[in-house]
Structure formats: structure tokens, C-alpha cells
N, C-alpha and C positions, 0 to 999 in steps of 0.2 A: 380125433379127439387129443385133447391135449391134458396132460396131467400136471397139474399144479404142485408144486414141493413146498414145503414150509409150513409156518403157522396161519392158521385162518382167522383173518380179523372179522370182529362182530362190531360193523359200524352200527351206532344207535341212529334211529330215524332222526332226521334234523326237524329242530324246533323253531319256531318261528319267534323270533325275538324282537319283531319290529313293533309291537304295540307295548301298552306300559301297565303295570298291575293294579289292580284296585289300591294296595298299601303304598304305592310310590303316589297315587293322587291323593290318599288322605294325608301323608306326610307333607306334601307340597301345599295343602289346602290348610294343614296347620301350621306350618311355616308363615303362609300368607296372613294368616289371622292375627298371629302375635304382630307381625309388622303393621298392620293396620290399625291396631288396637293402642301400639306404641305411636302412630302418627295421630290417631285421633286425641291420645291423650296429650300430647305435644300441643295440637292446636286447642285443647280446652284449657291447659294452663297458660297459654298466652293470651286466650280470651280473657280469663279471670284476672291476670297482672292485669290487661289494659283496662278494665273496669273499675278495678282498685286505683290505679293511678288516675282515671278519669274523676272517681269520687274525689280522691285526696285533693286534687287541683281545684275543683270545683269548691270544695269546702275552704280550701286556703283563699279562693277568690272573693268569696262571700265574705268571711272572716276578715281579711284586709280590708275590702272594701267598707265593711262597719268599723274598723277601727281606723280608717282614714279621715272618715266622713263625722267622727264624733264630735259634735259641737264645741269647739273652744275645750276640747279634749275633758269633757267631763265624762268619765266614764260613766258607761251605764250600769247599773246596781242590777242583780238578779241575772238570770239564764234568759236569753234570748231563742228562738228559733226560724227556721225558714224552710221552705220546700222549694226544691230546685228539680223539677221534673219527677223522678221517680228517688230522690234521694231526699231524706230528711235531715238538716243540718242543725246543730244548737251549739251554743258558744256562751262563755261565762267570763266576763272580764274580772279581773282581781287587780288591785292598784295598790303599790308596796311603797312605803317612803325609803329612801336610802338613807342611813344615818350620816354617813361623811359628808354626804353632799345635800343641802337642804332644798335646792331647786331643782333637783333631779328626781324624777318618779319614775318606777318599773311598772310597766303595764303587762300581765300576763292574760292570755286567751287561749282558755282550754275549750277545746272543739271536739265535738265527738259527731260521726254522722252515720246513717244507716241506709243502705241500699239493699232493699231486698233482704238477703240473708247475710249480707256482708255488713261488718261493723268496723268503723277505724275511729281512732283517737290522735290527735296532735296538741301540742302546745304552742302557741307564737308568744315570743317575748319581745317588746320593745320598750325604748326609754323615751321620756318626755322632760324636755328642760323648759322649765317655767320661769321665765326671768322677772315675772311681776313678784316672784315669793321672797 
């Protein structure tokens, strides 16, 4: 038999660290959820901007068409309205004389549109030279 001299060491039992704890799983799921929400918010914002740009372009084309094909540039009086798909577009022409130039007219078209809950507004201005005046 052999005698040992010196300090006796208490070795703790080995702990298996190969698995993950519930707290680590919850933290990982929380970080993943925050990332997913941010990505979805970016997609929703991009989709909303695309719909807004599409409505603006559609309203601009409708009003430009109405302005281009006005007969001999007799400006329509009052408001007009059109429905393009799910977008309702309304516009109103205003004709202004320019004091310094008697033959020049300023035509302003105020336009509004509604597409669901989205509303927009813009104004289009052009000038018309009437050489007969």
C-alpha cells in the first residue's frame, strides 16, 4: 500500500456542456424575431412606396392626357373625375392670364387621387401661346 502525501483534491463531477439551455434558446428566438420584424417592415415600406409612385404616375398620365387633348385649348370648367382600376382621380383646370404677355395663358391643373386609404395631391402647370389673340 502506498501512502499519499500532500493536499487531497476534491474533483467536482463532470458537467455535460454539450447541450443548450432554455435561456439561450429564448435569447436566440428573440433576436431572430426582431430581425424578421425589421425585414418585414422594410418590405412593407417598399411596397407602400411602390403603390404611391404607381398612383402618382397614373394620375399624372391621366391629367397630362386630359390637358394634351383639350380641344383648341378651351380649358374645361369645373372639376372632372376618372377611375383607373382601384384609383379614383379628380382634377380641376384653372386658366390665368399673364399681364405682361397678352397672348400667353397659364394653365394650372390641381389633381388629387385616392387609392384605398392612400391619398395624394399635385399640381401641374403649363403655358399656352395663343397667336390669334
